[in-house]
Structures are given as C-alpha cells and as structure tokens.
ZAMARGU-4260 file (C-alpha; in steps of 0.2 Angstrom, whole numbers, plus 5000, padded with zeros to 4 digits):
<rodrens>
0) 5004/4803/5025 | 4999/4801/5044 | 5003/4814/5057 | 5015/4802/5066 | 5024/4797/5049
5) 5026/4816/5045 | 5033/4819/5062 | 5046/4805/5060 | 5050/4811/5042 | 5053/4829/5047
10) 5064/4823/5062 | 5074/4813/5050 | 5076/4828/5039 | 5082/4839/5053 | 5094/4825/5059
15) 5102/4824/5042 | 5106/4842/5041 | 5125/4845/5038 | 5126/4864/5036 | 5122/4876/5050
20) 5112/4893/5049 | 5125/4905/5057 | 5120/4922/5051 | 5111/4932/5064 | 5103/4944/5051
25) 5095/4929/5041 | 5096/4911/5037 | 5112/4903/5030 | 5113/4889/5017 | 5106/4872/5022
30) 5114/4856/5017 | 5103/4840/5016 | 5108/4822/5014 | 5100/4813/4998 | 5090/4803/5010
35) 5082/4818/5018 | 5078/4825/5000 | 5069/4809/4996 | 5060/4808/5012 | 5054/4826/5011
40) 5049/4824/4993 | 5059/4840/4990 | 5060/4845/4971 | 5068/4859/4962 | 5064/4868/4946
45) 5075/4877/4934 | 5069/4896/4931 | 5067/4901/4913 | 5067/4918/4906 | 5051/4927/4902
50) 5052/4941/4889 | 5040/4952/4898 | 5031/4954/4915 | 5014/4945/4916 | 4999/4955/4921
55) 4994/4957/4939 | 4977/4951/4945 | 4970/4964/4957 | 4953/4966/4964 | 4942/4982/4965
60) 4926/4990/4970 | 4915/5003/4963 | 4915/5018/4974 | 4901/5032/4975 | 4907/5050/4973
65) 4896/5055/4988 | 4909/5054/5002 | 4922/5063/4991 | 4910/5078/4987 | 4904/5079/5005
70) 4922/5080/5011 | 4925/5093/4998 | 4910/5103/5003 | 4916/5103/5022 | 4933/5109/5017
75) 4925/5123/5006 | 4914/5128/5021 | 4928/5127/5033 | 4939/5138/5021 | 4925/5151/5021
80) 4923/5151/5039 | 4942/5153/5041 | 4942/5168/5029 | 4928/5176/5039 | 4937/5173/5055
85) 4953/5180/5048 | 4943/5196/5042 | 4935/5198/5059 | 4952/5197/5068 | 4959/5210/5056
90) 4945/5222/5059 | 4946/5219/5078 | 4965/5222/5077 | 4962/5239/5068 | 4949/5244/5081
95) 4961/5239/5095 | 4975/5249/5088 | 4963/5264/5085 | 4957/5263/5103 | 4974/5262/5110
100) 4980/5277/5100 | 4965/5287/5106 | 4967/5282/5124 | 4985/5288/5124 | 4980/5304/5116
105) 4974/5313/5132 | 4962/5299/5135 | 4950/5303/5121 | 4942/5286/5124 | 4939/5278/5141
110) 4949/5264/5148 | 4934/5253/5148 | 4932/5256/5129 | 4950/5251/5127 | 4948/5235/5137
115) 4932/5231/5126 | 4942/5233/5110 | 4956/5222/5117 | 4943/5209/5123 | 4935/5209/5106
120) 4952/5206/5097 | 4957/5192/5109 | 4940/5183/5105 | 4942/5186/5086 | 4960/5179/5086
125) 4954/5164/5096 | 4940/5161/5083 | 4952/5163/5069 | 4964/5150/5077 | 4949/5138/5079
130) 4943/5140/5061 | 4961/5138/5055 | 4962/5122/5065 | 4945/5115/5058 | 4951/5119/5040
135) 4967/5110/5043 | 4958/5095/5051 | 4946/5093/5036 | 4959/5095/5023 | 4970/5082/5032
140) 4955/5070/5033 | 4951/5073/5014 | 4969/5070/5009 | 4970/5054/5020 | 4955/5047/5012
145) 4957/5052/4993 | 4975/5059/4990 | 4980/5075/4983 | 4974/5072/4965 | 4956/5068/4969
150) 4956/5081/4983 | 4961/5095/4972 | 4949/5090/4958 | 4934/5090/4971 | 4939/5107/4978
155) 4941/5115/4961 | 4928/5106/4951 | 4941/5100/4938 | 4942/5083/4930 | 4937/5070/4934
160) 4924/5077/4946 | 4912/5083/4933 | 4911/5065/4925 | 4908/5058/4943 | 4895/5071/4947
165) 4885/5069/4930 | 4886/5050/4930 | 4897/5049/4915 | 4910/5039/4925 | 4912/5029/4940
170) 4926/5028/4953 | 4935/5011/4956 | 4947/5007/4970 | 4958/4993/4964 | 4969/4984/4977
175) 4984/4974/4973 | 4988/4957/4982 | 4995/4956/4999 | 5011/4966/5001 | 5012/4971/4982
180) 5015/4988/4975 | 5018/4995/4957 | 5032/5008/4954 | 5023/5014/4938 | 5004/5009/4938
185) 4997/5007/4920 | 4987/5022/4914 | 4975/5009/4906 | 4969/4993/4913 | 4955/4980/4909
190) 4943/4973/4921 | 4927/4963/4922 | 4911/4963/4933 | 4904/4948/4942 | 4892/4945/4927
195) 4906/4945/4915 | 4905/4962/4907 | 4922/4969/4901 | 4926/4987/4906 | 4941/4998/4903
200) 4949/5008/4917 | 4958/5024/4917 | 4971/5028/4930 | 4969/5043/4941 | 4980/5042/4956
205) 4987/5031/4970 | 4976/5029/4985 | 4984/5036/5001 | 4980/5020/5010 | 4976/5002/5007
210) 4957/4998/5007 | 4950/4990/5022 | 4955/4972/5024 | 4968/4973/5011 | 4986/4974/5014
215) 4992/4978/4996 | 4993/4995/4988 | 4977/5003/4981 | 4975/5013/4966 | 4960/5024/4960
220) 4954/5021/4942 | 4940/5029/4932 | 4927/5017/4924 | 4915/5022/4910 | 4897/5022/4916
225) 4891/5013/4901 | 4892/4997/4910 | 4879/4994/4923 | 4889/4993/4939 | 4881/5000/4954
230) 4891/5007/4969 | 4898/4992/4979 | 4900/4981/4963 | 4916/4971/4964 | 4927/4970/4949
235) 4942/4959/4944 | 4956/4970/4936 | 4971/4964/4925 | 4986/4977/4927 | 5000/4976/4915
240) 5016/4985/4921 | 5021/4999/4910 | 5039/4993/4910 | 5039/4977/4900 | 5055/4970/4907
245) 5061/4952/4905 | 5064/4942/4921 | 5059/4925/4929 | 5043/4919/4936 | 5044/4911/4954
250) 5029/4899/4957 | 5020/4902/4973 | 5024/4884/4979 | 5043/4890/4980 | 5040/4905/4992
255) 5040/4905/5011 | 5040/4920/5022 | 5053/4924/5035 | 5052/4939/5046 | 5040/4948/5034
260) 5050/4945/5019 | 5046/4932/5005 | 5061/4921/5000 | 5065/4905/4991 | 5078/4892/4992
265) 5091/4891/4978 | 5101/4876/4975 | 5119/4883/4976 | 5128/4866/4975 | 5124/4848/4976
270) 5111/4846/4990 | 5115/4864/4997 | 5100/4876/4997 | 5103/4895/5000 | 5089/4906/5005
275) 5086/4921/4993 | 5075/4935/4996 | 5062/4938/4982 | 5065/4957/4981 | 5059/4969/4968
280) 5045/4957/4963 | 5027/4958/4961 | 5013/4945/4962 | 5004/4940/4946 | 4991/4927/4944
285) 5005/4915/4940 | 5017/4918/4954 | 5031/4931/4959 | 5039/4940/4944 | 5057/4945/4947
290) 5063/4957/4933 | 5080/4957/4927 | 5092/4971/4930 | 5105/4977/4944 | 5101/4970/4960
295) 5091/4955/4954 | 5095/4940/4965 | 5087/4927/4954 | 5091/4923/4936 | 5087/4911/4922
300) 5095/4894/4925 | 5094/4895/4944 | 5087/4880/4952 | 5075/4883/4966 | 5065/4872/4978
305) 5047/4871/4972 | 5042/4855/4981 | 5045/4854/5000 | 5050/4872/5002 | 5042/4873/5019
310) 5051/4858/5025 | 5068/4866/5020 | 5063/4882/5028 | 5058/4873/5044 | 5075/4863/5044
315) 5084/4880/5042 | 5075/4887/5057 | 5079/4871/5067 | 5097/4873/5064 | 5098/4892/5067
320) 5106/4898/5084 | 5094/4899/5098 | 5088/4916/5104 | 5075/4930/5099 | 5075/4935/5081
325) 5073/4953/5076 | 5054/4950/5073 | 5052/4944/5091 | 5057/4926/5088 | 5043/4922/5076
330) 5045/4919/5057 | 5030/4920/5045
</rodrens>
C-alpha cells in the first residue's frame, strides 16, 4: 500500500468513527463502520483458554565473581577500620574524662593537658564518623549491585560464595523482557549457550536493579561450571512460572502501548472496540499471558483485535478530547 493510499485509508477510518473517547483517565470504546473495518483490514480473534502458563524466554550473561568478592573485601576492610576508629574514640573518651577529673581535683593536671585530651577526643570522634560513613557507603554500594542474599554470602563466606570462588559454579544474571517481572521466580530453569549446550540454572535471588540496557526485571542464578561458558557468555533461558495457572494468551500483534501501559481492543458489541489493559500479565515467547483469577480483565471467548490494532488505537486517539495527557500528551 502506498503512503498516499494509506493516508487516505486512515482518514476514512477516522471519519467513520461514531463513538467518542470521553474518559480523561484513558481511552473510551471506539465504534467503527463496517467500511472502516474493511478498509483498515481490521481482524479479530477469539481468545482460547490455556491450561498452564507458557515459559518466559529470557536472556542472561555469565558474570565473574571478582567484582562481588572485591566489594566484599572493601566492606570487610571498612568494617575493620570502623571498629578500630570506634575503639580509639572510646579510649580518647576515657582519657578525656580522666583528665577532666584530675583537673577539677586541685589541678592535678595542667589545663594544656586537659585541652590536649579534649583535642584527641574530637579527632578520634571525627575519624570514627568518617569510618562509619565509609562503611555505610560501601555496604550500600554492595547491596545496590548484588542485593542482600549475595552480599550476605560474600561477607560471611557462606553459600554460594565457596562454589563461585573454587570454580564449581558460575553466576548468571538473567533478564526478563521489557517491563516484565515474576511474582514467584522458578527455583530451577533451563538455558542454552550460543553453541547449543544445555545448562541447568538454580535460583539465588532477585537482582536489585535491571541489567544495563535492559528494562525488565533481572534475576541471579547459579550455573554448573561443567559447561564451558567463560565470563561474558550470553545464554538464553526458559523460565517456567511456579504457579501453573490457566489463562489466555494475547498475541503480540494485538498489543499497543498507551501512556506506558500495554492494552488491547476487545470487541464489546458489533463494530464496537473497548480498550482493555493487559494487566497481571507476563511476556512469553508466544505473547502476553493473562492468568485467570480475580481482577482478570480478559477471559476465554473474548474477541480482541489482532489485525489493525494500531489503526484502532490511532482512531481512538484522534477522537479523544484535545489537551495534554497525564504522560505529557504523548502515548507510546
């Protein structure tokens, strides 16, 4: 279809809209004439029930334990420095109290000696404050990079640190697709390396932040070192949710983004399409899976737009009241 023909078709679709988007907080149902549906090649598909959730395809990378161990060493060193500074401050405090008592008892020490004791105390307290701040900074940095589970393991030498240090296992950071998260990450997962080797992953903890360049949630897994996977090796992981709930699978072609939220258009009546947020879902290799249960907005038997969803969305935006949106006037 040429650019001019597409423009004419889209203009015809907008002109044939009967319904109006009136809700300020979101989009209202859109009604299209049959001619508009035909011109825009808008198709609908009936959702069917899946007995269990499909696996999520995620991508990971093998990490080296060096940065974790290095941060742990820095925290341990800072902890020792803070303890030493605290001991020096306690000793200086005792000396100050002793000097003050002697000075009050008929000036058994000079005022200069009292002033020196007071000065030593002030310096010791300042050093203690500095050491405590340094310890807090390093602990915060470690938690921000590795989370509480791995941080505690590295500081105490408990599992899985011995496996990482002796080369018995490798650390893998697995990242979910854009905007995805798992309420209950699987304790076991399978993965494959670029050369096709299959590996098993064992869950450790959630990562405190998303990996660089990735917007989805990140998870830490342990991988057996029997597989030759040097640091930096990418892996493809298949995560199966622990809760094998039934639900419906929404194909990617049906999803559009509005103000940072994925939604679909459900056919609520003849030629009437209502926007429905794809909430409580996760993205698998086959599409968005929406589990059944309280709060589910999509159900088996619903008909949703799977062809021409972007045109229906554009038509809804064209019919919406003018004015800035909560996201600054720009939908996604």
